Backbone atoms as SQL, in Angstrom:
CREATE TABLE atoms (id INTEGER PRIMARY KEY, chain TEXT, resi INTEGER, resn TEXT, atom TEXT, x REAL, y REAL, z REAL);
INSERT INTO atoms VALUES
  (1, 'A', 1, 'MET', 'N', -69.178, -60.782, -57.476),
  (2, 'A', 1, 'MET', 'CA', -69.960, -60.478, -58.640),
  (3, 'A', 1, 'MET', 'C', -70.362, -61.804, -59.269),
  (4, 'A', 2, 'ILE', 'N', -71.657, -61.914, -59.564),
  (5, 'A', 2, 'ILE', 'CA', -72.187, -63.104, -60.215),
  (6, 'A', 2, 'ILE', 'C', -72.947, -62.633, -61.442),
  (7, 'A', 3, 'VAL', 'N', -72.585, -63.188, -62.598),
  (8, 'A', 3, 'VAL', 'CA', -73.205, -62.791, -63.865),
  (9, 'A', 3, 'VAL', 'C', -74.075, -63.945, -64.371),
  (10, 'A', 4, 'PHE', 'N', -75.322, -63.596, -64.739),
  (11, 'A', 4, 'PHE', 'CA', -76.264, -64.580, -65.258),
  (12, 'A', 4, 'PHE', 'C', -76.664, -64.214, -66.677),
  (13, 'A', 5, 'ASP', 'N', -77.005, -65.230, -67.460),
  (14, 'A', 5, 'ASP', 'CA', -77.697, -65.004, -68.726),
  (15, 'A', 5, 'ASP', 'C', -78.893, -65.951, -68.723),
  (16, 'A', 6, 'PRO', 'N', -79.853, -65.757, -69.630),
  (17, 'A', 6, 'PRO', 'CA', -81.065, -66.565, -69.582),
  (18, 'A', 6, 'PRO', 'C', -80.839, -68.081, -69.622),
  (19, 'A', 7, 'SER', 'N', -79.697, -68.529, -70.134),
  (20, 'A', 7, 'SER', 'CA', -79.436, -69.974, -70.216),
  (21, 'A', 7, 'SER', 'C', -78.651, -70.514, -69.021),
  (22, 'A', 8, 'THR', 'N', -78.299, -69.664, -68.067),
  (23, 'A', 8, 'THR', 'CA', -77.543, -70.106, -66.902),
  (24, 'A', 8, 'THR', 'C', -78.377, -71.090, -66.076),
  (25, 'A', 9, 'PRO', 'N', -77.849, -72.276, -65.798),
  (26, 'A', 9, 'PRO', 'CA', -78.602, -73.217, -64.963),
  (27, 'A', 9, 'PRO', 'C', -78.521, -72.816, -63.490),
  (28, 'A', 10, 'GLY', 'N', -79.583, -73.114, -62.728),
  (29, 'A', 10, 'GLY', 'CA', -79.549, -72.934, -61.282),
  (30, 'A', 10, 'GLY', 'C', -79.565, -71.502, -60.786),
  (31, 'A', 11, 'ILE', 'N', -80.166, -70.594, -61.544),
  (32, 'A', 11, 'ILE', 'CA', -80.190, -69.187, -61.114),
  (33, 'A', 11, 'ILE', 'C', -80.908, -69.039, -59.776),
  (34, 'A', 12, 'GLN', 'N', -82.082, -69.652, -59.646),
  (35, 'A', 12, 'GLN', 'CA', -82.845, -69.496, -58.401),
  (36, 'A', 12, 'GLN', 'C', -82.060, -70.039, -57.208),
  (37, 'A', 13, 'ALA', 'N', -81.393, -71.152, -57.357),
  (38, 'A', 13, 'ALA', 'CA', -80.604, -71.725, -56.259),
  (39, 'A', 13, 'ALA', 'C', -79.497, -70.760, -55.831),
  (40, 'A', 14, 'LYS', 'N', -78.861, -70.104, -56.775),
  (41, 'A', 14, 'LYS', 'CA', -77.791, -69.150, -56.450),
  (42, 'A', 14, 'LYS', 'C', -78.374, -67.926, -55.755),
  (43, 'A', 15, 'LEU', 'N', -79.529, -67.428, -56.246),
  (44, 'A', 15, 'LEU', 'CA', -80.182, -66.294, -55.595),
  (45, 'A', 15, 'LEU', 'C', -80.548, -66.645, -54.146),
  (46, 'A', 16, 'ASP', 'N', -81.077, -67.842, -53.942),
  (47, 'A', 16, 'ASP', 'CA', -81.454, -68.284, -52.593),
  (48, 'A', 16, 'ASP', 'C', -80.231, -68.398, -51.679),
  (49, 'A', 17, 'GLU', 'N', -79.141, -68.882, -52.224),
  (50, 'A', 17, 'GLU', 'CA', -77.901, -69.023, -51.449),
  (51, 'A', 17, 'GLU', 'C', -77.393, -67.657, -50.970),
  (52, 'A', 18, 'VAL', 'N', -77.370, -66.699, -51.868),
  (53, 'A', 18, 'VAL', 'CA', -76.920, -65.353, -51.513),
  (54, 'A', 18, 'VAL', 'C', -77.855, -64.747, -50.464),
  (55, 'A', 19, 'PHE', 'N', -79.160, -64.890, -50.658),
  (56, 'A', 19, 'PHE', 'CA', -80.121, -64.333, -49.700),
  (57, 'A', 19, 'PHE', 'C', -79.971, -64.968, -48.325),
  (58, 'A', 20, 'THR', 'N', -79.788, -66.268, -48.267),
  (59, 'A', 20, 'THR', 'CA', -79.613, -66.943, -46.983),
  (60, 'A', 20, 'THR', 'C', -78.423, -66.366, -46.226),
  (61, 'A', 21, 'ARG', 'N', -77.353, -66.065, -46.932),
  (62, 'A', 21, 'ARG', 'CA', -76.162, -65.477, -46.298),
  (63, 'A', 21, 'ARG', 'C', -76.400, -64.036, -45.847),
  (64, 'A', 22, 'GLN', 'N', -77.150, -63.278, -46.645),
  (65, 'A', 22, 'GLN', 'CA', -77.223, -61.829, -46.444),
  (66, 'A', 22, 'GLN', 'C', -78.509, -61.322, -45.800),
  (67, 'A', 23, 'GLU', 'N', -79.516, -62.144, -45.630),
  (68, 'A', 23, 'GLU', 'CA', -80.811, -61.667, -45.148),
  (69, 'A', 23, 'GLU', 'C', -80.697, -60.841, -43.873),
  (70, 'A', 24, 'SER', 'N', -79.984, -61.330, -42.875),
  (71, 'A', 24, 'SER', 'CA', -79.896, -60.614, -41.599),
  (72, 'A', 24, 'SER', 'C', -78.461, -60.252, -41.238),
  (73, 'A', 25, 'ASP', 'N', -77.570, -60.276, -42.212),
  (74, 'A', 25, 'ASP', 'CA', -76.149, -60.010, -41.958),
  (75, 'A', 25, 'ASP', 'C', -75.861, -58.509, -42.030),
  (76, 'A', 26, 'GLN', 'N', -76.482, -57.791, -41.112),
  (77, 'A', 26, 'GLN', 'CA', -76.510, -56.333, -41.147),
  (78, 'A', 26, 'GLN', 'C', -75.127, -55.669, -41.152),
  (79, 'A', 27, 'PHE', 'N', -74.186, -56.227, -40.447),
  (80, 'A', 27, 'PHE', 'CA', -72.852, -55.619, -40.398),
  (81, 'A', 27, 'PHE', 'C', -71.774, -56.609, -40.820),
  (82, 'A', 28, 'GLY', 'N', -72.158, -57.596, -41.621),
  (83, 'A', 28, 'GLY', 'CA', -71.230, -58.638, -42.044),
  (84, 'A', 28, 'GLY', 'C', -70.328, -58.207, -43.185),
  (85, 'A', 29, 'PRO', 'N', -69.381, -59.073, -43.547),
  (86, 'A', 29, 'PRO', 'CA', -68.388, -58.741, -44.564),
  (87, 'A', 29, 'PRO', 'C', -68.816, -59.052, -46.009),
  (88, 'A', 30, 'GLY', 'N', -69.904, -59.804, -46.207),
  (89, 'A', 30, 'GLY', 'CA', -70.297, -60.222, -47.554),
  (90, 'A', 30, 'GLY', 'C', -70.805, -59.073, -48.412),
  (91, 'A', 31, 'ARG', 'N', -70.437, -59.090, -49.688),
  (92, 'A', 31, 'ARG', 'CA', -70.897, -58.102, -50.663),
  (93, 'A', 31, 'ARG', 'C', -71.204, -58.844, -51.959),
  (94, 'A', 32, 'TYR', 'N', -72.396, -58.611, -52.532),
  (95, 'A', 32, 'TYR', 'CA', -72.804, -59.328, -53.737),
  (96, 'A', 32, 'TYR', 'C', -73.389, -58.373, -54.769),
  (97, 'A', 33, 'GLN', 'N', -72.923, -58.520, -56.002),
  (98, 'A', 33, 'GLN', 'CA', -73.486, -57.821, -57.148),
  (99, 'A', 33, 'GLN', 'C', -73.998, -58.887, -58.095),
  (100, 'A', 34, 'LEU', 'N', -75.315, -58.905, -58.306),
  (101, 'A', 34, 'LEU', 'CA', -75.956, -59.872, -59.190),
  (102, 'A', 34, 'LEU', 'C', -76.242, -59.180, -60.517),
  (103, 'A', 35, 'LEU', 'N', -75.578, -59.596, -61.567),
  (104, 'A', 35, 'LEU', 'CA', -75.700, -58.954, -62.871),
  (105, 'A', 35, 'LEU', 'C', -76.431, -59.880, -63.835),
  (106, 'A', 36, 'PHE', 'N', -77.445, -59.335, -64.510),
  (107, 'A', 36, 'PHE', 'CA', -78.245, -60.102, -65.454),
  (108, 'A', 36, 'PHE', 'C', -78.048, -59.544, -66.862),
  (109, 'A', 37, 'LYS', 'N', -77.538, -60.390, -67.747),
  (110, 'A', 37, 'LYS', 'CA', -77.390, -60.002, -69.140),
  (111, 'A', 37, 'LYS', 'C', -78.769, -59.799, -69.755),
  (112, 'A', 38, 'PRO', 'N', -78.863, -59.027, -70.822),
  (113, 'A', 38, 'PRO', 'CA', -80.160, -58.808, -71.478),
  (114, 'A', 38, 'PRO', 'C', -80.832, -60.124, -71.859),
  (115, 'A', 39, 'GLY', 'N', -82.166, -60.103, -71.747),
  (116, 'A', 39, 'GLY', 'CA', -82.971, -61.268, -72.077),
  (117, 'A', 39, 'GLY', 'C', -84.126, -61.379, -71.103),
  (118, 'A', 40, 'ALA', 'N', -84.873, -62.465, -71.224),
  (119, 'A', 40, 'ALA', 'CA', -86.022, -62.716, -70.347),
  (120, 'A', 40, 'ALA', 'C', -85.692, -63.865, -69.405),
  (121, 'A', 41, 'TYR', 'N', -86.009, -63.663, -68.143),
  (122, 'A', 41, 'TYR', 'CA', -85.805, -64.655, -67.092),
  (123, 'A', 41, 'TYR', 'C', -87.174, -64.996, -66.531),
  (124, 'A', 42, 'HIS', 'N', -87.427, -66.272, -66.274),
  (125, 'A', 42, 'HIS', 'CA', -88.762, -66.699, -65.876),
  (126, 'A', 42, 'HIS', 'C', -88.744, -67.415, -64.525),
  (127, 'A', 43, 'GLY', 'N', -89.758, -67.112, -63.702),
  (128, 'A', 43, 'GLY', 'CA', -89.957, -67.823, -62.446),
  (129, 'A', 43, 'GLY', 'C', -88.936, -67.532, -61.369),
  (130, 'A', 44, 'LEU', 'N', -88.336, -66.357, -61.377),
  (131, 'A', 44, 'LEU', 'CA', -87.339, -66.028, -60.363),
  (132, 'A', 44, 'LEU', 'C', -87.955, -65.255, -59.209),
  (133, 'A', 45, 'ASN', 'N', -87.443, -65.501, -58.019),
  (134, 'A', 45, 'ASN', 'CA', -87.793, -64.724, -56.834),
  (135, 'A', 45, 'ASN', 'C', -86.479, -64.264, -56.221),
  (136, 'A', 46, 'ALA', 'N', -86.029, -63.083, -56.604),
  (137, 'A', 46, 'ALA', 'CA', -84.775, -62.535, -56.109),
  (138, 'A', 46, 'ALA', 'C', -85.058, -61.725, -54.852),
  (139, 'A', 47, 'GLN', 'N', -84.846, -62.343, -53.695),
  (140, 'A', 47, 'GLN', 'CA', -84.982, -61.637, -52.428),
  (141, 'A', 47, 'GLN', 'C', -83.619, -61.038, -52.110),
  (142, 'A', 48, 'LEU', 'N', -83.594, -59.772, -51.750),
  (143, 'A', 48, 'LEU', 'CA', -82.316, -59.109, -51.523),
  (144, 'A', 48, 'LEU', 'C', -82.093, -58.846, -50.046),
  (145, 'A', 49, 'GLY', 'N', -80.943, -59.255, -49.573),
  (146, 'A', 49, 'GLY', 'CA', -80.531, -58.994, -48.204),
  (147, 'A', 49, 'GLY', 'C', -79.510, -57.870, -48.165),
  (148, 'A', 50, 'PHE', 'N', -78.853, -57.722, -47.044),
  (149, 'A', 50, 'PHE', 'CA', -77.851, -56.669, -46.887),
  (150, 'A', 50, 'PHE', 'C', -76.722, -56.809, -47.896),
  (151, 'A', 51, 'TYR', 'N', -76.201, -55.669, -48.337),
  (152, 'A', 51, 'TYR', 'CA', -75.045, -55.598, -49.229),
  (153, 'A', 51, 'TYR', 'C', -75.240, -56.416, -50.504),
  (154, 'A', 52, 'THR', 'N', -76.457, -56.418, -51.027),
  (155, 'A', 52, 'THR', 'CA', -76.750, -57.145, -52.253),
  (156, 'A', 52, 'THR', 'C', -77.365, -56.186, -53.261),
  (157, 'A', 53, 'SER', 'N', -76.810, -56.186, -54.456),
  (158, 'A', 53, 'SER', 'CA', -77.324, -55.356, -55.549),
  (159, 'A', 53, 'SER', 'C', -77.640, -56.253, -56.731),
  (160, 'A', 54, 'ILE', 'N', -78.729, -55.927, -57.407),
  (161, 'A', 54, 'ILE', 'CA', -79.127, -56.659, -58.607),
  (162, 'A', 54, 'ILE', 'C', -79.283, -55.644, -59.728),
  (163, 'A', 55, 'SER', 'N', -78.727, -55.966, -60.893),
  (164, 'A', 55, 'SER', 'CA', -78.738, -55.014, -62.005),
  (165, 'A', 55, 'SER', 'C', -78.888, -55.723, -63.336),
  (166, 'A', 56, 'GLY', 'N', -79.589, -55.055, -64.250),
  (167, 'A', 56, 'GLY', 'CA', -79.662, -55.502, -65.631),
  (168, 'A', 56, 'GLY', 'C', -78.544, -54.849, -66.420),
  (169, 'A', 57, 'LEU', 'N', -78.003, -55.568, -67.381),
  (170, 'A', 57, 'LEU', 'CA', -76.869, -55.061, -68.152),
  (171, 'A', 57, 'LEU', 'C', -77.251, -54.498, -69.520),
  (172, 'A', 58, 'GLY', 'N', -78.529, -54.331, -69.777),
  (173, 'A', 58, 'GLY', 'CA', -78.966, -53.759, -71.042),
  (174, 'A', 58, 'GLY', 'C', -78.860, -52.246, -71.043),
  (175, 'A', 59, 'LEU', 'N', -79.112, -51.654, -72.207),
  (176, 'A', 59, 'LEU', 'CA', -79.091, -50.196, -72.306),
  (177, 'A', 59, 'LEU', 'C', -80.289, -49.563, -71.609),
  (178, 'A', 60, 'SER', 'N', -81.422, -50.266, -71.610),
  (179, 'A', 60, 'SER', 'CA', -82.617, -49.752, -70.945),
  (180, 'A', 60, 'SER', 'C', -83.182, -50.848, -70.043),
  (181, 'A', 61, 'PRO', 'N', -84.007, -50.474, -69.072),
  (182, 'A', 61, 'PRO', 'CA', -84.584, -51.481, -68.174),
  (183, 'A', 61, 'PRO', 'C', -85.312, -52.608, -68.911),
  (184, 'A', 62, 'ASP', 'N', -85.995, -52.303, -70.002),
  (185, 'A', 62, 'ASP', 'CA', -86.753, -53.334, -70.710),
  (186, 'A', 62, 'ASP', 'C', -85.877, -54.334, -71.464),
  (187, 'A', 63, 'ASP', 'N', -84.582, -54.102, -71.529),
  (188, 'A', 63, 'ASP', 'CA', -83.690, -55.067, -72.176),
  (189, 'A', 63, 'ASP', 'C', -83.516, -56.332, -71.335),
  (190, 'A', 64, 'THR', 'N', -83.723, -56.218, -70.032),
  (191, 'A', 64, 'THR', 'CA', -83.576, -57.353, -69.118),
  (192, 'A', 64, 'THR', 'C', -84.859, -57.456, -68.303),
  (193, 'A', 65, 'THR', 'N', -85.637, -58.505, -68.559),
  (194, 'A', 65, 'THR', 'CA', -86.936, -58.665, -67.910),
  (195, 'A', 65, 'THR', 'C', -86.930, -59.879, -66.991),
  (196, 'A', 66, 'ILE', 'N', -87.314, -59.641, -65.742),
  (197, 'A', 66, 'ILE', 'CA', -87.487, -60.731, -64.788),
  (198, 'A', 66, 'ILE', 'C', -88.981, -60.951, -64.621),
  (199, 'A', 67, 'ASN', 'N', -89.439, -62.083, -65.118),
  (200, 'A', 67, 'ASN', 'CA', -90.821, -62.501, -64.910),
  (201, 'A', 67, 'ASN', 'C', -90.835, -63.218, -63.568),
  (202, 'A', 68, 'GLY', 'N', -91.024, -62.455, -62.539),
  (203, 'A', 68, 'GLY', 'CA', -90.922, -62.938, -61.169),
  (204, 'A', 68, 'GLY', 'C', -90.841, -61.737, -60.247),
  (205, 'A', 69, 'ASP', 'N', -90.099, -61.869, -59.170),
  (206, 'A', 69, 'ASP', 'CA', -90.050, -60.805, -58.169),
  (207, 'A', 69, 'ASP', 'C', -88.622, -60.435, -57.799),
  (208, 'A', 70, 'VAL', 'N', -88.435, -59.163, -57.472),
  (209, 'A', 70, 'VAL', 'CA', -87.203, -58.645, -56.884),
  (210, 'A', 70, 'VAL', 'C', -87.662, -57.945, -55.619),
  (211, 'A', 71, 'THR', 'N', -87.509, -58.608, -54.484),
  (212, 'A', 71, 'THR', 'CA', -88.171, -58.129, -53.275),
  (213, 'A', 71, 'THR', 'C', -87.245, -57.906, -52.096),
  (214, 'A', 72, 'VAL', 'N', -87.737, -57.025, -51.216),
  (215, 'A', 72, 'VAL', 'CA', -87.143, -56.827, -49.899),
  (216, 'A', 72, 'VAL', 'C', -88.293, -56.859, -48.906),
  (217, 'A', 73, 'ASP', 'N', -88.175, -57.726, -47.922),
  (218, 'A', 73, 'ASP', 'CA', -89.134, -57.824, -46.827),
  (219, 'A', 73, 'ASP', 'C', -88.388, -57.661, -45.509),
  (220, 'A', 74, 'ALA', 'N', -89.123, -57.569, -44.430),
  (221, 'A', 74, 'ALA', 'CA', -88.500, -57.395, -43.115),
  (222, 'A', 74, 'ALA', 'C', -88.867, -58.527, -42.165),
  (223, 'A', 75, 'ARG', 'N', -89.060, -59.701, -42.687),
  (224, 'A', 75, 'ARG', 'CA', -89.379, -60.847, -41.828),
  (225, 'A', 75, 'ARG', 'C', -88.280, -61.103, -40.808),
  (226, 'A', 76, 'TRP', 'N', -87.040, -60.892, -41.213),
  (227, 'A', 76, 'TRP', 'CA', -85.894, -61.171, -40.352),
  (228, 'A', 76, 'TRP', 'C', -85.886, -60.302, -39.091),
  (229, 'A', 77, 'PHE', 'N', -86.559, -59.149, -39.125),
  (230, 'A', 77, 'PHE', 'CA', -86.525, -58.207, -37.996),
  (231, 'A', 77, 'PHE', 'C', -87.947, -57.926, -37.516),
  (232, 'A', 78, 'ASP', 'N', -88.767, -58.960, -37.441),
  (233, 'A', 78, 'ASP', 'CA', -90.144, -58.851, -36.959),
  (234, 'A', 78, 'ASP', 'C', -90.960, -57.789, -37.685),
  (235, 'A', 79, 'GLY', 'N', -90.721, -57.642, -38.978),
  (236, 'A', 79, 'GLY', 'CA', -91.510, -56.713, -39.775),
  (237, 'A', 79, 'GLY', 'C', -91.066, -55.270, -39.714),
  (238, 'A', 80, 'ASN', 'N', -89.929, -54.989, -39.086),
  (239, 'A', 80, 'ASN', 'CA', -89.438, -53.618, -38.961),
  (240, 'A', 80, 'ASN', 'C', -88.566, -53.272, -40.169),
  (241, 'A', 81, 'ALA', 'N', -89.173, -52.714, -41.191),
  (242, 'A', 81, 'ALA', 'CA', -88.446, -52.398, -42.424),
  (243, 'A', 81, 'ALA', 'C', -87.475, -51.236, -42.259),
  (244, 'A', 82, 'THR', 'N', -87.509, -50.527, -41.130),
  (245, 'A', 82, 'THR', 'CA', -86.550, -49.434, -40.928),
  (246, 'A', 82, 'THR', 'C', -85.126, -49.957, -40.802),
  (247, 'A', 83, 'GLN', 'N', -84.957, -51.256, -40.674),
  (248, 'A', 83, 'GLN', 'CA', -83.626, -51.864, -40.613),
  (249, 'A', 83, 'GLN', 'C', -83.147, -52.369, -41.970),
  (250, 'A', 84, 'ASN', 'N', -83.970, -52.221, -43.009),
  (251, 'A', 84, 'ASN', 'CA', -83.604, -52.705, -44.345),
  (252, 'A', 84, 'ASN', 'C', -82.881, -51.612, -45.130),
  (253, 'A', 85, 'PHE', 'N', -81.593, -51.757, -45.247),
  (254, 'A', 85, 'PHE', 'CA', -80.794, -50.803, -46.017),
  (255, 'A', 85, 'PHE', 'C', -79.611, -51.534, -46.634),
  (256, 'A', 86, 'TRP', 'N', -78.777, -50.798, -47.391),
  (257, 'A', 86, 'TRP', 'CA', -77.591, -51.338, -48.047),
  (258, 'A', 86, 'TRP', 'C', -77.925, -52.456, -49.021),
  (259, 'A', 87, 'ARG', 'N', -78.836, -52.150, -49.942),
  (260, 'A', 87, 'ARG', 'CA', -79.199, -53.061, -51.031),
  (261, 'A', 87, 'ARG', 'C', -79.749, -52.213, -52.169),
  (262, 'A', 88, 'SER', 'N', -79.737, -52.740, -53.381),
  (263, 'A', 88, 'SER', 'CA', -80.237, -51.929, -54.495),
  (264, 'A', 88, 'SER', 'C', -80.682, -52.800, -55.663),
  (265, 'A', 89, 'ALA', 'N', -81.516, -52.186, -56.499),
  (266, 'A', 89, 'ALA', 'CA', -81.968, -52.802, -57.750),
  (267, 'A', 89, 'ALA', 'C', -81.969, -51.714, -58.807),
  (268, 'A', 90, 'GLU', 'N', -81.466, -52.044, -59.990),
  (269, 'A', 90, 'GLU', 'CA', -81.468, -51.039, -61.043),
  (270, 'A', 90, 'GLU', 'C', -81.412, -51.652, -62.440),
  (271, 'A', 91, 'ASN', 'N', -82.012, -50.905, -63.349),
  (272, 'A', 91, 'ASN', 'CA', -81.988, -51.178, -64.774),
  (273, 'A', 91, 'ASN', 'C', -82.602, -52.535, -65.140),
  (274, 'A', 92, 'LEU', 'N', -83.758, -52.830, -64.537),
  (275, 'A', 92, 'LEU', 'CA', -84.475, -54.072, -64.822),
  (276, 'A', 92, 'LEU', 'C', -85.950, -53.786, -65.073),
  (277, 'A', 93, 'ALA', 'N', -86.590, -54.659, -65.819),
  (278, 'A', 93, 'ALA', 'CA', -88.045, -54.683, -65.899),
  (279, 'A', 93, 'ALA', 'C', -88.490, -55.890, -65.080),
  (280, 'A', 94, 'ILE', 'N', -89.547, -55.701, -64.305),
  (281, 'A', 94, 'ILE', 'CA', -90.075, -56.781, -63.466),
  (282, 'A', 94, 'ILE', 'C', -91.544, -56.983, -63.802),
  (283, 'A', 95, 'VAL', 'N', -91.927, -58.235, -63.989),
  (284, 'A', 95, 'VAL', 'CA', -93.327, -58.604, -64.149),
  (285, 'A', 95, 'VAL', 'C', -93.658, -59.455, -62.922),
  (286, 'A', 96, 'PRO', 'N', -94.168, -58.822, -61.837),
  (287, 'A', 96, 'PRO', 'CA', -94.377, -59.539, -60.575),
  (288, 'A', 96, 'PRO', 'C', -95.355, -60.704, -60.710),
  (289, 'A', 97, 'VAL', 'N', -95.049, -61.787, -60.017),
  (290, 'A', 97, 'VAL', 'CA', -95.852, -63.005, -60.082),
  (291, 'A', 97, 'VAL', 'C', -97.300, -62.751, -59.690),
  (292, 'A', 98, 'ASN', 'N', -97.514, -62.057, -58.565),
  (293, 'A', 98, 'ASN', 'CA', -98.895, -61.825, -58.105),
  (294, 'A', 98, 'ASN', 'C', -99.414, -60.445, -58.504),
  (295, 'A', 99, 'GLY', 'N', -98.670, -59.754, -59.371),
  (296, 'A', 99, 'GLY', 'CA', -99.100, -58.442, -59.842),
  (297, 'A', 99, 'GLY', 'C', -98.507, -57.272, -59.100),
  (298, 'A', 100, 'THR', 'N', -97.872, -57.530, -57.942),
  (299, 'A', 100, 'THR', 'CA', -97.289, -56.455, -57.134),
  (300, 'A', 100, 'THR', 'C', -95.920, -56.874, -56.623),
  (301, 'A', 101, 'ASN', 'N', -94.943, -56.014, -56.805),
  (302, 'A', 101, 'ASN', 'CA', -93.592, -56.244, -56.288),
  (303, 'A', 101, 'ASN', 'C', -93.457, -55.526, -54.949),
  (304, 'A', 102, 'ARG', 'N', -92.671, -56.067, -54.027),
  (305, 'A', 102, 'ARG', 'CA', -92.487, -55.464, -52.694),
  (306, 'A', 102, 'ARG', 'C', -91.060, -54.954, -52.549),
  (307, 'A', 103, 'TRP', 'N', -90.928, -53.695, -52.105),
  (308, 'A', 103, 'TRP', 'CA', -89.619, -53.077, -51.853),
  (309, 'A', 103, 'TRP', 'C', -89.743, -52.320, -50.533),
  (310, 'A', 104, 'ALA', 'N', -89.625, -53.023, -49.415),
  (311, 'A', 104, 'ALA', 'CA', -89.800, -52.450, -48.072),
  (312, 'A', 104, 'ALA', 'C', -88.435, -52.130, -47.480),
  (313, 'A', 105, 'VAL', 'N', -88.000, -50.892, -47.677),
  (314, 'A', 105, 'VAL', 'CA', -86.664, -50.484, -47.244),
  (315, 'A', 105, 'VAL', 'C', -86.739, -49.158, -46.485),
  (316, 'A', 106, 'ALA', 'N', -85.632, -48.814, -45.850),
  (317, 'A', 106, 'ALA', 'CA', -85.580, -47.570, -45.093),
  (318, 'A', 106, 'ALA', 'C', -84.682, -46.536, -45.766),
  (319, 'A', 107, 'GLN', 'N', -83.455, -46.892, -46.018),
  (320, 'A', 107, 'GLN', 'CA', -82.478, -45.937, -46.523),
  (321, 'A', 107, 'GLN', 'C', -81.372, -46.679, -47.261),
  (322, 'A', 108, 'ALA', 'N', -80.554, -45.945, -47.989),
  (323, 'A', 108, 'ALA', 'CA', -79.426, -46.537, -48.720),
  (324, 'A', 108, 'ALA', 'C', -79.864, -47.780, -49.485),
  (325, 'A', 109, 'ALA', 'N', -81.009, -47.677, -50.160),
  (326, 'A', 109, 'ALA', 'CA', -81.559, -48.818, -50.893),
  (327, 'A', 109, 'ALA', 'C', -82.192, -48.349, -52.200),
  (328, 'A', 110, 'PRO', 'N', -81.376, -47.888, -53.139),
  (329, 'A', 110, 'PRO', 'CA', -81.910, -47.365, -54.390),
  (330, 'A', 110, 'PRO', 'C', -82.687, -48.397, -55.206),
  (331, 'A', 111, 'PHE', 'N', -83.699, -47.902, -55.861),
  (332, 'A', 111, 'PHE', 'CA', -84.543, -48.676, -56.778),
  (333, 'A', 111, 'PHE', 'C', -84.657, -47.782, -58.002),
  (334, 'A', 112, 'ARG', 'N', -83.638, -47.817, -58.869),
  (335, 'A', 112, 'ARG', 'CA', -83.591, -46.844, -59.957),
  (336, 'A', 112, 'ARG', 'C', -83.572, -47.512, -61.322),
  (337, 'A', 113, 'ARG', 'N', -84.123, -46.755, -62.261),
  (338, 'A', 113, 'ARG', 'CA', -84.253, -47.233, -63.643),
  (339, 'A', 113, 'ARG', 'C', -84.942, -48.591, -63.676),
  (340, 'A', 114, 'MET', 'N', -86.030, -48.696, -62.930),
  (341, 'A', 114, 'MET', 'CA', -86.805, -49.935, -62.861),
  (342, 'A', 114, 'MET', 'C', -88.135, -49.737, -63.578),
  (343, 'A', 115, 'HIS', 'N', -88.569, -50.740, -64.309),
  (344, 'A', 115, 'HIS', 'CA', -89.875, -50.723, -64.951),
  (345, 'A', 115, 'HIS', 'C', -90.674, -51.861, -64.325),
  (346, 'A', 116, 'VAL', 'N', -91.517, -51.522, -63.368),
  (347, 'A', 116, 'VAL', 'CA', -92.355, -52.523, -62.708),
  (348, 'A', 116, 'VAL', 'C', -93.658, -52.609, -63.489),
  (349, 'A', 117, 'ARG', 'N', -93.879, -53.719, -64.123),
  (350, 'A', 117, 'ARG', 'CA', -95.091, -53.931, -64.913),
  (351, 'A', 117, 'ARG', 'C', -96.169, -54.524, -64.003),
  (352, 'A', 118, 'GLY', 'N', -96.622, -53.680, -63.097),
  (353, 'A', 118, 'GLY', 'CA', -97.601, -54.070, -62.085),
  (354, 'A', 118, 'GLY', 'C', -97.535, -53.074, -60.951),
  (355, 'A', 119, 'GLY', 'N', -97.973, -53.482, -59.778),
  (356, 'A', 119, 'GLY', 'CA', -97.965, -52.612, -58.612),
  (357, 'A', 119, 'GLY', 'C', -96.640, -52.671, -57.873),
  (358, 'A', 120, 'LEU', 'N', -96.455, -51.695, -56.980),
  (359, 'A', 120, 'LEU', 'CA', -95.256, -51.638, -56.145),
  (360, 'A', 120, 'LEU', 'C', -95.688, -51.374, -54.711),
  (361, 'A', 121, 'ASP', 'N', -95.415, -52.313, -53.816),
  (362, 'A', 121, 'ASP', 'CA', -95.760, -52.215, -52.397),
  (363, 'A', 121, 'ASP', 'C', -94.505, -51.817, -51.638),
  (364, 'A', 122, 'LEU', 'N', -94.570, -50.705, -50.912),
  (365, 'A', 122, 'LEU', 'CA', -93.411, -50.202, -50.185),
  (366, 'A', 122, 'LEU', 'C', -93.463, -50.518, -48.689),
  (367, 'A', 123, 'ALA', 'N', -94.305, -51.441, -48.286),
  (368, 'A', 123, 'ALA', 'CA', -94.420, -51.838, -46.885),
  (369, 'A', 123, 'ALA', 'C', -94.012, -53.297, -46.734),
  (370, 'A', 124, 'SER', 'N', -93.573, -53.642, -45.538),
  (371, 'A', 124, 'SER', 'CA', -93.213, -55.016, -45.244),
  (372, 'A', 124, 'SER', 'C', -94.457, -55.887, -45.180),
  (373, 'A', 125, 'VAL', 'N', -94.299, -57.153, -45.481),
  (374, 'A', 125, 'VAL', 'CA', -95.420, -58.097, -45.447),
  (375, 'A', 125, 'VAL', 'C', -96.075, -58.108, -44.069),
  (376, 'A', 126, 'SER', 'N', -95.309, -57.884, -43.014),
  (377, 'A', 126, 'SER', 'CA', -95.847, -57.926, -41.667),
  (378, 'A', 126, 'SER', 'C', -96.797, -56.767, -41.375),
  (379, 'A', 127, 'TYR', 'N', -96.714, -55.704, -42.143),
  (380, 'A', 127, 'TYR', 'CA', -97.571, -54.538, -41.895),
  (381, 'A', 127, 'TYR', 'C', -98.848, -54.555, -42.711),
  (382, 'A', 128, 'THR', 'N', -99.036, -55.513, -43.579),
  (383, 'A', 128, 'THR', 'CA', -100.194, -55.499, -44.460),
  (384, 'A', 128, 'THR', 'C', -101.510, -55.701, -43.715),
  (385, 'A', 129, 'HIS', 'N', -101.454, -56.188, -42.478),
  (386, 'A', 129, 'HIS', 'CA', -102.678, -56.412, -41.716),
  (387, 'A', 129, 'HIS', 'C', -103.142, -55.170, -40.969),
  (388, 'A', 130, 'LEU', 'N', -102.339, -54.113, -40.933),
  (389, 'A', 130, 'LEU', 'CA', -102.687, -52.906, -40.180),
  (390, 'A', 130, 'LEU', 'C', -103.743, -52.072, -40.899);
């Protein structure tokens, strides 16, 4: 469990470290819960790998706002998002950098109590050319 607040230094570096460990660790032992205290966070790109959950600790999703992205892609498996599972996001507001957040998952990947202030793309980046 890793707890952040808006004044925590090095948030992006920690998010990147967790993602590097978990991106393709489909049956590995690592488990991560990323908890964000209420407030506004800026410039974050939280990519979620296997066994990684990200959550806001406010009473409502708008209490914790990530001005950035909370994404799942399938680059690790040649664009096959049917292998993306065992991850979750909940109780956050997201203001996506490019206007659209990506959540390309198959199963066991809840996206609940989320307020996406923009679009939501449910396909992997590799499929956008089809």
